[in-house]
N, CA, C and O atoms as CSV, one atom per row, in Angstrom:
chain,resi,resn,atom,element,x,y,z
A,1,MET,N,N,-6.498,19.898,-23.821
A,1,MET,CA,C,-5.991,18.921,-24.296
A,1,MET,C,C,-5.334,18.535,-22.608
A,1,MET,O,O,-5.199,19.346,-21.692
A,2,THR,N,N,-5.039,17.208,-22.587
A,2,THR,CA,C,-5.093,16.723,-21.228
A,2,THR,C,C,-3.886,15.581,-21.252
A,2,THR,O,O,-4.059,14.425,-21.638
A,3,ASN,N,N,-2.678,16.105,-20.782
A,3,ASN,CA,C,-1.586,14.978,-20.606
A,3,ASN,C,C,-2.052,13.679,-19.849
A,3,ASN,O,O,-2.493,13.600,-18.703
A,4,GLU,N,N,-1.862,12.759,-20.698
A,4,GLU,CA,C,-1.768,11.496,-20.063
A,4,GLU,C,C,-0.723,11.078,-18.876
A,4,GLU,O,O,0.452,11.030,-19.239
A,5,PRO,N,N,-0.975,10.790,-17.596
A,5,PRO,CA,C,0.570,10.373,-16.552
A,5,PRO,C,C,1.338,9.079,-17.060
A,5,PRO,O,O,0.918,7.989,-17.447
A,6,SER,N,N,2.405,9.511,-16.942
A,6,SER,CA,C,3.943,8.704,-17.416
A,6,SER,C,C,3.238,7.335,-16.658
A,6,SER,O,O,2.304,7.452,-15.865
A,7,ALA,N,N,3.777,6.170,-16.994
A,7,ALA,CA,C,3.931,5.212,-16.520
A,7,ALA,C,C,4.865,5.178,-14.841
A,7,ALA,O,O,4.554,4.372,-13.964
A,8,ARG,N,N,5.623,5.862,-14.730
A,8,ARG,CA,C,6.502,6.500,-13.717
A,8,ARG,C,C,5.668,7.014,-12.449
A,8,ARG,O,O,5.838,6.942,-11.232
A,9,LEU,N,N,4.787,7.509,-13.202
A,9,LEU,CA,C,4.205,8.836,-12.037
A,9,LEU,C,C,2.657,7.798,-12.189
A,9,LEU,O,O,1.808,8.232,-11.410
A,10,ILE,N,N,2.270,6.852,-12.816
A,10,ILE,CA,C,1.271,6.289,-12.321
A,10,ILE,C,C,1.974,5.210,-10.889
A,10,ILE,O,O,1.261,4.945,-9.921
A,11,GLU,N,N,3.396,4.713,-10.993
A,11,GLU,CA,C,3.968,3.948,-9.909
A,11,GLU,C,C,3.759,4.746,-8.833
A,11,GLU,O,O,3.052,4.312,-7.924
A,12,GLN,N,N,4.385,6.165,-8.733
A,12,GLN,CA,C,4.236,6.713,-7.528
A,12,GLN,C,C,2.998,6.826,-7.056
A,12,GLN,O,O,2.740,6.872,-5.853
A,13,ARG,N,N,2.261,6.872,-7.860
A,13,ARG,CA,C,0.668,7.339,-7.022
A,13,ARG,C,C,0.174,5.825,-6.116
A,13,ARG,O,O,-0.187,5.759,-4.941
A,14,VAL,N,N,0.324,4.598,-7.219
A,14,VAL,CA,C,0.319,3.398,-6.554
A,14,VAL,C,C,0.494,3.511,-5.177
A,14,VAL,O,O,-0.396,3.470,-4.327
A,15,ARG,N,N,2.537,3.756,-4.880
A,15,ARG,CA,C,2.826,3.156,-3.781
A,15,ARG,C,C,2.396,4.018,-2.828
A,15,ARG,O,O,2.539,3.850,-1.617
A,16,ASN,N,N,1.439,5.697,-3.789
A,16,ASN,CA,C,1.080,6.529,-2.296
A,16,ASN,C,C,-0.113,5.638,-2.102
A,16,ASN,O,O,-0.211,5.025,-1.039
A,17,ARG,N,N,-0.797,5.543,-2.798
A,17,ARG,CA,C,-1.913,4.904,-2.370
A,17,ARG,C,C,-2.183,3.916,-1.213
A,17,ARG,O,O,-3.177,3.895,-0.487
A,18,ILE,N,N,-0.459,2.611,-1.164
A,18,ILE,CA,C,-0.332,1.563,-0.470
A,18,ILE,C,C,-0.136,1.846,0.835
A,18,ILE,O,O,-0.626,1.225,1.778
A,19,TYR,N,N,0.928,3.242,0.921
A,19,TYR,CA,C,0.545,3.684,2.031
A,19,TYR,C,C,0.020,4.290,3.016
A,19,TYR,O,O,0.274,4.457,4.208
A,20,GLU,N,N,-1.033,4.691,2.030
A,20,GLU,CA,C,-2.329,5.186,2.317
A,20,GLU,C,C,-3.298,4.157,3.423
A,20,GLU,O,O,-3.981,4.370,4.425
A,21,ILE,N,N,-2.851,2.744,2.471
A,21,ILE,CA,C,-4.105,1.939,3.065
A,21,ILE,C,C,-3.353,1.115,4.627
A,21,ILE,O,O,-3.962,0.673,5.601
A,22,LEU,N,N,-1.792,1.145,4.356
A,22,LEU,CA,C,-1.349,1.295,5.209
A,22,LEU,C,C,-1.656,1.789,6.379
A,22,LEU,O,O,-1.804,0.997,7.310
A,23,GLU,N,N,-1.824,3.219,6.601
A,23,GLU,CA,C,-2.312,4.229,7.830
A,23,GLU,C,C,-3.750,3.391,8.013
A,23,GLU,O,O,-4.195,3.473,9.158
A,24,SER,N,N,-4.449,2.701,7.200
A,24,SER,CA,C,-5.803,2.307,7.729
A,24,SER,C,C,-5.163,1.079,8.645
A,24,SER,O,O,-5.203,1.051,9.875
A,25,LEU,N,N,-4.587,0.104,7.820
A,25,LEU,CA,C,-4.268,-1.469,8.561
A,25,LEU,C,C,-3.446,-0.658,9.910
A,25,LEU,O,O,-3.874,-1.131,10.962
A,26,ALA,N,N,-2.810,-0.003,10.054
A,26,ALA,CA,C,-1.955,0.016,11.443
A,26,ALA,C,C,-2.354,0.725,12.661
A,26,ALA,O,O,-1.841,0.884,13.769
A,27,ASP,N,N,-3.852,1.241,11.872
A,27,ASP,CA,C,-5.010,1.537,12.490
A,27,ASP,C,C,-5.474,0.850,13.619
A,27,ASP,O,O,-6.425,1.421,14.153
A,28,CYS,N,N,-5.103,-0.218,14.171
A,28,CYS,CA,C,-5.818,-1.738,14.121
A,28,CYS,C,C,-7.786,-1.636,14.065
A,28,CYS,O,O,-8.501,-1.821,13.080
A,29,ASP,N,N,-8.146,-1.335,15.283
A,29,ASP,CA,C,-9.707,-1.809,15.311
A,29,ASP,C,C,-10.229,-0.697,14.405
A,29,ASP,O,O,-11.060,-0.945,13.531
A,30,ALA,N,N,-9.735,0.550,14.616
A,30,ALA,CA,C,-10.341,1.681,14.682
A,30,ALA,C,C,-10.213,1.960,12.645
A,30,ALA,O,O,-10.913,2.657,11.910
A,31,GLY,N,N,-8.876,0.958,12.293
A,31,GLY,CA,C,-8.593,0.889,10.575
A,31,GLY,C,C,-9.765,0.730,10.316
A,31,GLY,O,O,-10.385,1.546,9.634
A,32,VAL,N,N,-10.312,-0.375,10.819
A,32,VAL,CA,C,-11.802,-1.393,10.197
A,32,VAL,C,C,-12.775,-0.646,9.991
A,32,VAL,O,O,-13.466,-0.510,8.981
A,33,ASP,N,N,-12.837,0.032,11.363
A,33,ASP,CA,C,-13.878,0.726,11.158
A,33,ASP,C,C,-14.342,1.837,10.418
A,33,ASP,O,O,-15.519,2.128,10.206
A,34,LEU,N,N,-12.863,2.711,9.868
A,34,LEU,CA,C,-12.543,3.453,9.137
A,34,LEU,C,C,-13.103,2.858,7.915
A,34,LEU,O,O,-14.329,2.808,7.812
A,35,ILE,N,N,-12.270,2.349,6.873
A,35,ILE,CA,C,-12.648,1.812,5.709
A,35,ILE,C,C,-13.535,0.556,5.315
A,35,ILE,O,O,-13.664,0.182,4.150
A,36,GLY,N,N,-14.103,-0.027,6.356
A,36,GLY,CA,C,-14.922,-1.219,6.697
A,36,GLY,C,C,-14.086,-2.734,6.324
A,36,GLY,O,O,-12.921,-2.828,5.938
A,37,ILE,N,N,-14.755,-3.504,6.490
A,37,ILE,CA,C,-14.196,-5.023,6.112
A,37,ILE,C,C,-14.206,-4.752,5.062
A,37,ILE,O,O,-13.092,-4.262,4.873
A,38,ASN,N,N,-14.819,-4.726,4.031
A,38,ASN,CA,C,-14.595,-5.237,2.222
A,38,ASN,C,C,-13.353,-4.304,2.237
A,38,ASN,O,O,-12.462,-5.017,1.775
A,39,GLY,N,N,-12.665,-2.734,2.607
A,39,GLY,CA,C,-12.070,-2.057,2.134
A,39,GLY,C,C,-10.741,-2.522,2.900
A,39,GLY,O,O,-9.652,-2.615,2.334
A,40,TYR,N,N,-10.999,-2.853,4.485
A,40,TYR,CA,C,-10.033,-3.313,4.783
A,40,TYR,C,C,-8.938,-4.725,4.125
A,40,TYR,O,O,-7.713,-4.817,4.202
A,41,PHE,N,N,-9.919,-5.669,3.506
A,41,PHE,CA,C,-9.377,-6.521,2.622
A,41,PHE,C,C,-9.359,-6.192,1.338
A,41,PHE,O,O,-8.979,-7.141,0.653
A,42,HIS,N,N,-9.608,-5.261,0.741
A,42,HIS,CA,C,-9.849,-5.430,-0.502
A,42,HIS,C,C,-8.759,-4.473,-1.546
A,42,HIS,O,O,-8.043,-4.566,-2.544
A,43,LEU,N,N,-9.293,-3.391,-0.363
A,43,LEU,CA,C,-8.490,-2.032,-1.008
A,43,LEU,C,C,-6.886,-2.096,-1.200
A,43,LEU,O,O,-6.154,-1.638,-2.078
A,44,PHE,N,N,-6.602,-2.935,0.106
A,44,PHE,CA,C,-4.299,-3.036,-0.178
A,44,PHE,C,C,-4.212,-3.853,-1.414
A,44,PHE,O,O,-3.477,-3.488,-2.332
A,45,ASP,N,N,-5.124,-5.250,-1.513
A,45,ASP,CA,C,-5.025,-6.209,-2.573
A,45,ASP,C,C,-5.405,-5.734,-3.652
A,45,ASP,O,O,-5.251,-6.653,-4.457
A,46,ASP,N,N,-6.026,-4.401,-4.457
A,46,ASP,CA,C,-6.129,-3.887,-5.303
A,46,ASP,C,C,-5.065,-3.481,-5.348
A,46,ASP,O,O,-4.429,-4.175,-6.141
A,47,PHE,N,N,-4.334,-2.539,-4.838
A,47,PHE,CA,C,-2.856,-2.061,-5.246
A,47,PHE,C,C,-1.694,-3.074,-5.209
A,47,PHE,O,O,-0.686,-2.958,-5.906
A,48,LEU,N,N,-1.898,-3.987,-4.415
A,48,LEU,CA,C,-1.127,-5.053,-4.493
A,48,LEU,C,C,-0.821,-6.119,-5.697
A,48,LEU,O,O,0.206,-6.789,-5.804
A,49,HIS,N,N,-1.824,-6.121,-6.479
A,49,HIS,CA,C,-1.536,-7.276,-8.009
A,49,HIS,C,C,-1.440,-6.017,-9.105
A,49,HIS,O,O,-1.720,-6.193,-10.291
A,50,HIS,N,N,-1.007,-4.711,-8.564
A,50,HIS,CA,C,-0.530,-4.629,-10.209
A,50,HIS,C,C,0.725,-5.179,-10.658
A,50,HIS,O,O,1.644,-5.754,-10.075
A,51,PRO,N,N,0.480,-4.795,-12.031
A,51,PRO,CA,C,1.704,-6.091,-12.484
A,51,PRO,C,C,3.318,-5.831,-12.280
A,51,PRO,O,O,4.294,-6.581,-12.256
A,52,SER,N,N,3.120,-4.331,-12.138
A,52,SER,CA,C,4.687,-3.871,-11.321
A,52,SER,C,C,5.095,-4.459,-10.097
A,52,SER,O,O,6.169,-5.061,-10.057
A,53,ILE,N,N,4.208,-4.339,-8.864
A,53,ILE,CA,C,4.514,-4.929,-8.139
A,53,ILE,C,C,4.687,-6.381,-8.244
A,53,ILE,O,O,5.596,-6.770,-7.511
A,54,GLU,N,N,4.113,-7.311,-8.915
A,54,GLU,CA,C,3.922,-8.648,-8.615
A,54,GLU,C,C,5.507,-8.878,-9.591
A,54,GLU,O,O,5.976,-9.969,-9.264
A,55,SER,N,N,6.069,-8.437,-10.251
A,55,SER,CA,C,7.207,-8.264,-11.023
A,55,SER,C,C,8.383,-7.713,-10.212
A,55,SER,O,O,9.422,-8.351,-10.385
A,56,GLY,N,N,8.445,-6.930,-9.573
A,56,GLY,CA,C,9.368,-6.284,-8.990
A,56,GLY,C,C,9.800,-5.323,-9.759
A,56,GLY,O,O,10.904,-5.343,-10.303
A,57,MET,N,N,9.007,-4.455,-9.858
A,57,MET,CA,C,9.532,-3.416,-11.681
A,57,MET,C,C,9.034,-2.013,-10.963
A,57,MET,O,O,9.404,-0.915,-11.378
A,58,SER,N,N,8.050,-2.203,-9.709
A,58,SER,CA,C,7.355,-0.610,-9.500
A,58,SER,C,C,8.416,-0.198,-8.625
A,58,SER,O,O,9.476,-0.756,-8.343
A,59,VAL,N,N,7.809,1.128,-8.171
A,59,VAL,CA,C,8.866,2.298,-7.479
A,59,VAL,C,C,9.389,1.860,-6.282
A,59,VAL,O,O,10.421,2.266,-5.748
A,60,LEU,N,N,8.262,0.598,-5.692
A,60,LEU,CA,C,8.682,0.309,-4.383
A,60,LEU,C,C,9.924,-0.344,-4.190
A,60,LEU,O,O,10.294,-1.333,-4.823
A,61,SER,N,N,10.652,0.324,-3.161
A,61,SER,CA,C,12.358,-0.411,-2.867
A,61,SER,C,C,12.110,-1.964,-2.858
A,61,SER,O,O,10.934,-2.267,-3.063
A,62,LYS,N,N,12.918,-2.932,-2.675
A,62,LYS,CA,C,13.026,-4.391,-2.341
A,62,LYS,C,C,12.268,-4.517,-1.376
A,62,LYS,O,O,11.255,-5.196,-1.543
A,63,ASP,N,N,12.502,-3.957,-0.189
A,63,ASP,CA,C,12.362,-4.119,1.354
A,63,ASP,C,C,11.253,-3.700,1.604
A,63,ASP,O,O,10.583,-4.349,2.407
A,64,GLU,N,N,10.618,-2.338,0.936
A,64,GLU,CA,C,9.298,-2.141,0.954
A,64,GLU,C,C,7.633,-3.112,0.233
A,64,GLU,O,O,6.434,-3.140,0.511
A,65,ARG,N,N,8.644,-3.818,-0.869
A,65,ARG,CA,C,7.670,-5.039,-1.862
A,65,ARG,C,C,7.402,-6.294,-0.826
A,65,ARG,O,O,6.328,-6.854,-0.605
A,66,ALA,N,N,8.950,-6.624,-0.144
A,66,ALA,CA,C,8.930,-7.650,0.676
A,66,ALA,C,C,8.020,-7.741,2.243
A,66,ALA,O,O,7.811,-8.796,2.843
A,67,ILE,N,N,7.617,-6.527,2.643
A,67,ILE,CA,C,6.652,-6.007,3.362
A,67,ILE,C,C,5.780,-5.822,3.094
A,67,ILE,O,O,5.006,-6.213,3.968
A,68,VAL,N,N,5.051,-5.183,1.901
A,68,VAL,CA,C,3.353,-5.347,1.950
A,68,VAL,C,C,3.413,-6.909,1.248
A,68,VAL,O,O,2.338,-7.507,1.191
A,69,LEU,N,N,4.338,-7.422,0.844
A,69,LEU,CA,C,3.932,-9.063,-0.033
A,69,LEU,C,C,3.536,-9.755,1.984
A,69,LEU,O,O,2.564,-10.453,2.273
A,70,GLU,N,N,4.184,-9.461,2.587
A,70,GLU,CA,C,4.199,-9.871,4.027
A,70,GLU,C,C,2.593,-9.586,4.584
A,70,GLU,O,O,1.734,-10.396,4.932
A,71,ILE,N,N,2.566,-8.248,4.524
A,71,ILE,CA,C,0.872,-8.129,4.977
A,71,ILE,C,C,-0.003,-8.755,3.882
A,71,ILE,O,O,-1.058,-9.296,4.212
A,72,ALA,N,N,0.230,-8.727,3.100
A,72,ALA,CA,C,-0.734,-9.363,1.876
A,72,ALA,C,C,-1.088,-10.787,2.452
A,72,ALA,O,O,-2.240,-11.112,2.740
A,73,ASP,N,N,-0.006,-11.594,2.593
A,73,ASP,CA,C,-0.172,-12.707,3.449
A,73,ASP,C,C,-0.821,-12.692,4.815
A,73,ASP,O,O,-1.555,-13.545,5.315
A,74,PHE,N,N,-0.408,-11.582,5.297
A,74,PHE,CA,C,-1.080,-11.886,6.362
A,74,PHE,C,C,-2.811,-11.305,6.522
A,74,PHE,O,O,-3.351,-11.540,7.603
A,75,LEU,N,N,-3.525,-10.658,5.577
A,75,LEU,CA,C,-4.854,-10.081,5.144
A,75,LEU,C,C,-4.894,-11.667,4.549
A,75,LEU,O,O,-5.298,-12.402,5.449
A,76,GLU,N,N,-4.641,-12.311,3.484
A,76,GLU,CA,C,-5.215,-13.828,3.174
A,76,GLU,C,C,-5.421,-14.909,4.249
A,76,GLU,O,O,-6.385,-15.667,4.145
A,77,ALA,N,N,-4.505,-15.022,5.345
A,77,ALA,CA,C,-4.793,-15.424,6.463
A,77,ALA,C,C,-5.818,-15.452,6.923
A,77,ALA,O,O,-6.609,-16.395,6.890
A,78,ALA,N,N,-5.981,-14.245,7.507
A,78,ALA,CA,C,-7.088,-13.139,8.276
A,78,ALA,C,C,-8.570,-13.758,7.836
A,78,ALA,O,O,-9.461,-14.204,8.558
A,79,CYS,N,N,-8.506,-13.610,6.262
A,79,CYS,CA,C,-9.756,-13.447,5.549
A,79,CYS,C,C,-9.887,-15.145,5.942
A,79,CYS,O,O,-10.494,-15.468,6.963
A,80,ALA,N,N,-9.557,-15.696,5.465
A,80,ALA,CA,C,-9.426,-17.076,5.533
A,80,ALA,C,C,-10.045,-18.337,7.120
A,80,ALA,O,O,-10.814,-19.284,7.286
A,81,ALA,N,N,-8.968,-17.397,8.015
A,81,ALA,CA,C,-9.380,-17.873,8.893
A,81,ALA,C,C,-10.780,-17.780,9.321
A,81,ALA,O,O,-11.326,-18.704,9.924
A,82,THR,N,N,-11.653,-16.160,8.877
A,82,THR,CA,C,-13.045,-15.836,9.495
A,82,THR,C,C,-13.821,-15.668,8.643
A,82,THR,O,O,-14.539,-14.668,8.638
A,83,PRO,N,N,-13.900,-16.946,7.354
A,83,PRO,CA,C,-15.292,-16.456,7.115
A,83,PRO,C,C,-16.455,-15.843,6.859
A,83,PRO,O,O,-16.749,-15.735,8.050
A,84,ASP,N,N,-17.292,-15.390,6.356
A,84,ASP,CA,C,-18.778,-15.263,6.675
A,84,ASP,C,C,-18.326,-14.264,8.240
A,84,ASP,O,O,-19.047,-14.764,9.104
A,85,PHE,N,N,-17.682,-13.402,8.749
A,85,PHE,CA,C,-17.750,-12.204,9.588
A,85,PHE,C,C,-18.064,-11.255,9.631
A,85,PHE,O,O,-17.940,-10.542,8.635
A,86,THR,N,N,-18.667,-10.734,10.889
A,86,THR,CA,C,-19.283,-9.458,10.954
A,86,THR,C,C,-17.945,-9.011,11.351
A,86,THR,O,O,-16.963,-9.674,11.685
A,87,ARG,N,N,-18.194,-7.143,11.193
A,87,ARG,CA,C,-17.073,-6.285,11.649
A,87,ARG,C,C,-16.515,-6.782,13.448
A,87,ARG,O,O,-15.368,-6.822,13.892
A,88,ALA,N,N,-17.715,-7.071,14.084
A,88,ALA,CA,C,-17.269,-7.728,15.426
A,88,ALA,C,C,-16.840,-8.633,15.769
A,88,ALA,O,O,-16.200,-8.688,16.818
A,89,GLU,N,N,-17.006,-9.433,15.161
A,89,GLU,CA,C,-16.319,-11.325,14.956
A,89,GLU,C,C,-14.803,-11.089,14.724
A,89,GLU,O,O,-13.965,-11.815,15.260
A,90,PHE,N,N,-14.332,-9.608,13.560
A,90,PHE,CA,C,-13.446,-9.886,13.031
A,90,PHE,C,C,-12.338,-9.269,13.850
A,90,PHE,O,O,-11.242,-9.716,14.189
A,91,ILE,N,N,-13.086,-7.820,14.127
A,91,ILE,CA,C,-12.074,-7.072,15.781
A,91,ILE,C,C,-11.853,-8.245,16.544
A,91,ILE,O,O,-10.759,-8.786,16.383
A,92,GLU,N,N,-12.806,-8.855,17.494
A,92,GLU,CA,C,-12.798,-10.028,18.205
A,92,GLU,C,C,-11.525,-10.982,18.208
A,92,GLU,O,O,-10.653,-11.369,18.986
A,93,SER,N,N,-11.890,-11.123,17.000
A,93,SER,CA,C,-10.795,-12.076,16.432
A,93,SER,C,C,-9.570,-12.052,16.832
A,93,SER,O,O,-9.250,-13.107,17.380
A,94,GLY,N,N,-8.640,-11.165,16.772
A,94,GLY,CA,C,-7.678,-10.620,16.942
A,94,GLY,C,C,-6.836,-10.147,16.162
A,94,GLY,O,O,-5.876,-9.517,16.606
A,95,TRP,N,N,-7.062,-10.400,14.492
A,95,TRP,CA,C,-6.642,-10.172,13.421
A,95,TRP,C,C,-5.621,-8.797,13.245
A,95,TRP,O,O,-4.407,-8.697,13.061
A,96,PRO,N,N,-7.086,-7.461,13.444
A,96,PRO,CA,C,-6.267,-6.548,13.154
A,96,PRO,C,C,-5.068,-6.253,13.861
A,96,PRO,O,O,-4.055,-5.947,13.232
A,97,ARG,N,N,-5.079,-6.332,15.488
A,97,ARG,CA,C,-4.103,-6.002,16.484
A,97,ARG,C,C,-2.906,-7.174,16.038
A,97,ARG,O,O,-1.816,-7.194,16.610
A,98,GLN,N,N,-3.205,-7.981,15.121
A,98,GLN,CA,C,-1.540,-9.039,14.888
A,98,GLN,C,C,-1.342,-8.604,13.505
A,98,GLN,O,O,-0.142,-8.595,13.233
A,99,ILE,N,N,-1.995,-8.286,12.659
A,99,ILE,CA,C,-1.578,-6.818,11.484
A,99,ILE,C,C,-1.149,-5.751,11.610
A,99,ILE,O,O,-0.195,-5.384,10.924
A,100,ALA,N,N,-1.966,-4.639,12.884
A,100,ALA,CA,C,-1.262,-3.339,12.649
A,100,ALA,C,C,-0.248,-3.070,12.903
A,100,ALA,O,O,0.170,-2.023,12.409
A,101,PRO,N,N,0.959,-4.115,14.077
A,101,PRO,CA,C,1.948,-3.321,13.866
A,101,PRO,C,C,3.055,-3.744,12.938
A,101,PRO,O,O,4.140,-3.165,12.985
A,102,LYS,N,N,2.711,-5.226,11.671
A,102,LYS,CA,C,3.763,-5.266,10.602
A,102,LYS,C,C,3.037,-3.693,9.616
A,102,LYS,O,O,3.751,-3.143,8.778
A,103,ALA,N,N,2.009,-3.327,9.825
A,103,ALA,CA,C,1.290,-2.092,8.831
A,103,ALA,C,C,2.121,-1.100,9.738
A,103,ALA,O,O,2.310,-0.047,9.129
A,104,ARG,N,N,2.620,-1.103,10.879
A,104,ARG,CA,C,3.189,0.407,11.054
A,104,ARG,C,C,4.302,-0.107,10.918
A,104,ARG,O,O,4.826,0.419,11.900
A,105,ASP,N,N,5.154,-0.770,10.448
A,105,ASP,CA,C,6.698,-1.047,10.523
A,105,ASP,C,C,6.828,-0.882,8.661
A,105,ASP,O,O,7.937,-0.588,8.217
A,106,ALA,N,N,6.102,-1.010,8.050
A,106,ALA,CA,C,5.706,-0.778,6.802
A,106,ALA,C,C,5.228,0.171,6.395
A,106,ALA,O,O,5.314,0.347,5.179
A,107,ARG,N,N,4.516,1.196,7.233
A,107,ARG,CA,C,4.491,2.744,7.105
A,107,ARG,C,C,5.965,3.376,7.525
A,107,ARG,O,O,6.407,4.279,6.813
A,108,THR,N,N,6.818,2.875,8.786
A,108,THR,CA,C,7.935,3.345,9.079
A,108,THR,C,C,8.776,3.163,8.053
A,108,THR,O,O,9.623,4.056,8.021
A,109,LEU,N,N,8.873,2.450,7.291
A,109,LEU,CA,C,9.907,2.008,6.099
A,109,LEU,C,C,9.582,3.203,4.799
A,109,LEU,O,O,10.366,3.935,4.195
A,110,PHE,N,N,7.978,3.022,4.670
A,110,PHE,CA,C,7.768,3.753,3.453
A,110,PHE,C,C,8.277,5.432,3.714
A,110,PHE,O,O,8.578,6.259,2.853
A,111,LEU,N,N,8.251,5.586,5.173
A,111,LEU,CA,C,8.372,6.833,5.294
A,111,LEU,C,C,9.996,7.639,5.732
A,111,LEU,O,O,10.301,8.689,6.298
A,112,ARG,N,N,10.795,6.438,5.088
A,112,ARG,CA,C,11.985,6.463,5.164
A,112,ARG,C,C,12.757,7.385,3.944
A,112,ARG,O,O,13.557,8.313,4.062
A,113,ARG,N,N,12.181,6.739,2.724
A,113,ARG,CA,C,11.818,7.062,1.777
A,113,ARG,C,C,11.646,8.489,1.505
A,113,ARG,O,O,12.535,9.244,1.110
A,114,GLY,N,N,9.958,8.913,1.845
A,114,GLY,CA,C,9.197,9.892,1.885
A,114,GLY,C,C,8.244,9.303,0.450
A,114,GLY,O,O,8.383,8.551,-0.514
A,115,LEU,N,N,7.382,10.069,0.971
A,115,LEU,CA,C,5.853,9.944,-0.422
A,115,LEU,C,C,6.399,10.774,-1.883
A,115,LEU,O,O,6.781,11.943,-1.844
A,116,PHE,N,N,6.360,9.949,-3.161
A,116,PHE,CA,C,6.414,10.569,-4.131
A,116,PHE,C,C,5.324,12.040,-4.691
A,116,PHE,O,O,4.301,12.315,-4.065
A,117,SER,N,N,5.598,12.533,-5.450
A,117,SER,CA,C,4.708,13.584,-6.284
A,117,SER,C,C,3.631,12.645,-7.023
A,117,SER,O,O,3.753,11.548,-7.568
A,118,GLU,N,N,2.739,13.335,-6.868
A,118,GLU,CA,C,1.503,12.891,-7.338
A,118,GLU,C,C,1.357,13.317,-8.831
A,118,GLU,O,O,0.566,12.786,-9.610
A,119,GLU,N,N,2.323,14.475,-9.183
A,119,GLU,CA,C,1.958,15.488,-10.323
A,119,GLU,C,C,3.174,15.261,-11.370
A,119,GLU,O,O,2.945,15.099,-12.569
A,120,PHE,N,N,4.582,15.262,-10.789
A,120,PHE,CA,C,5.412,15.155,-11.824
A,120,PHE,C,C,6.610,13.528,-11.503
A,120,PHE,O,O,6.967,12.922,-10.492
A,121,ASP,N,N,6.810,13.415,-12.647
A,121,ASP,CA,C,7.483,12.064,-12.125
A,121,ASP,C,C,9.230,12.364,-11.580
A,121,ASP,O,O,9.937,13.190,-12.156
A,122,GLU,N,N,9.631,11.674,-10.598
A,122,GLU,CA,C,11.102,11.424,-9.171
A,122,GLU,C,C,11.449,10.248,-9.727
A,122,GLU,O,O,10.810,9.350,-10.275
A,123,SER,N,N,12.932,10.482,-9.403
A,123,SER,CA,C,13.656,9.468,-9.320
A,123,SER,C,C,13.561,8.669,-7.992
A,123,SER,O,O,13.595,7.454,-7.793
A,124,GLU,N,N,13.405,9.941,-6.966
A,124,GLU,CA,C,13.407,9.366,-6.064
A,124,GLU,C,C,12.120,10.404,-5.170
A,124,GLU,O,O,11.620,11.323,-5.819
A,125,PRO,N,N,11.629,10.170,-3.614
A,125,PRO,CA,C,10.926,11.252,-3.722
A,125,PRO,C,C,12.063,12.591,-3.115
A,125,PRO,O,O,13.090,12.488,-2.444
A,126,GLY,N,N,11.314,13.913,-3.718
A,126,GLY,CA,C,11.723,14.699,-3.552
A,126,GLY,C,C,12.492,15.409,-4.457
A,126,GLY,O,O,12.412,16.630,-4.594
A,127,GLN,N,N,13.463,14.463,-5.268
A,127,GLN,CA,C,14.076,14.456,-6.693
A,127,GLN,C,C,13.514,14.288,-8.031
A,127,GLN,O,O,13.647,13.296,-8.748
A,128,PRO,N,N,12.809,15.466,-8.320
A,128,PRO,CA,C,12.535,15.271,-9.971
A,128,PRO,C,C,13.088,14.737,-10.848
A,128,PRO,O,O,14.294,14.826,-10.622
A,129,ILE,N,N,12.930,14.286,-11.625
A,129,ILE,CA,C,13.500,13.445,-12.763
A,129,ILE,C,C,14.177,14.802,-13.916
A,129,ILE,O,O,13.325,15.657,-14.155
A,130,VAL,N,N,14.967,14.939,-14.308
A,130,VAL,CA,C,15.230,16.218,-15.002
A,130,VAL,C,C,15.620,15.321,-16.855
A,130,VAL,O,O,16.238,14.359,-17.313
A,131,LEU,N,N,14.932,16.230,-17.214
A,131,LEU,CA,C,14.992,15.683,-18.985
A,131,LEU,C,C,16.276,16.110,-19.712
A,131,LEU,O,O,16.580,17.302,-19.751
A,132,SER,N,N,16.819,15.438,-20.124
A,132,SER,CA,C,17.983,16.397,-21.076
A,132,SER,C,C,17.651,17.079,-22.258
A,132,SER,O,O,16.668,16.582,-22.807
A,133,ALA,N,N,18.021,17.820,-22.701
A,133,ALA,CA,C,17.619,18.877,-23.682
A,133,ALA,C,C,17.633,18.286,-25.221
A,133,ALA,O,O,17.117,18.758,-26.235
A,134,GLY,N,N,18.423,17.062,-25.030
A,134,GLY,CA,C,18.017,16.842,-26.771
A,134,GLY,C,C,17.039,16.162,-26.473
A,134,GLY,O,O,16.649,16.136,-27.640
A,135,ARG,N,N,16.214,15.526,-25.901
A,135,ARG,CA,C,14.955,14.614,-25.871
A,135,ARG,C,C,13.524,14.994,-25.581
A,135,ARG,O,O,12.641,14.136,-25.599
């Protein structure tokens, strides 16, 4: 019998996946090489449009949400400015060098709180949620 993860645990995992994608975006041109052009644009977008993030009800702090939305705007602008580009053309455009500093800032912001558990619900990273005996 498999236990389904709680909504909270799913949110924690989504935040952790966003952090991992920020790692690639922060790596500038090497990040493009690591995850490819499609991954560079679409992996972040896939997690960012999670309903809880759009509504502001995720485990992201207010500042974390603001910075990831700002990065999403950068990525959207980069995609619109360089349609039908090759990897080399995209790197040459300078967009990865413009996005990387903001991704590094976001990564630092995420690490101030730390990463959440992938296995159990936490109120904050490293602080498990304790259920009362009456539940």
